[in-house]
Steps between C-alpha positions, in 0.01 A plus 500: 500500500386462859132420535308451825160334495272512805344156436229272617561150369130419548395779250478414134579851390802509722623164362449624142707813566779303660495258210515787244795663680697170509407417140656840400826379653488688835527338847307738729514535872177338614343635820213289629332786676242278670780335690716810577232766513534866417646804674335839477805661329512221248127527408519879485798484268351232273166679480663838425729352231212306337253792524270307735319591811402258775142506351613414146739232632239337719421144404123475514445124419648198674607728788352605830420854366130458549525326836717778652276780361726643234268505198333831587663779302497719814760284674810720511839399352667478835241245613557301179874516549474369856276212386751417216779482760291268712367293208753501218258313268306831477764636259424415141774320315742449349689821542826507291781748547804553276706780346222561239237558765256351748168352401211305630508231228134432459432380242818295485610626158561844650839361599607534132497876546783467750711248311759633254525149352183296459476126510501320167157426358269339505428570869187389682347563844445188705126510396606463135444862396761613252704814602764492228464342160766285334676809369520649852230767432237586760170339423199727449321538828833503698576833655 
């Protein structure tokens, strides 16, 4: 199965998702969007497929969203989109696309909803939180 992850290697959630995909036996196409940026058609397609809007995809923390005046709910989607094209870090991550759908994988265990084969358990996030138990079942509290 082809999987594409729009990845930021400095983001723990993004690293967890990439680890979970690989642990399940898949080798995804990794797009480091901070290096290559976004195109308008690409973002529009990803947002539409994932059921996101520019507002719901906006990264509020550890981004320049406040500095460039994007936190006010009255800022229109086209302004948000232009800002995301200029500052790729404004797009929340990781966004994963595959034949089973497109999702913003926050929290990181959301990736399991897209994978037909899960990694063997136990599976942990890099902070030590268990996602799958030893039998490969989702741990209570995981989505």
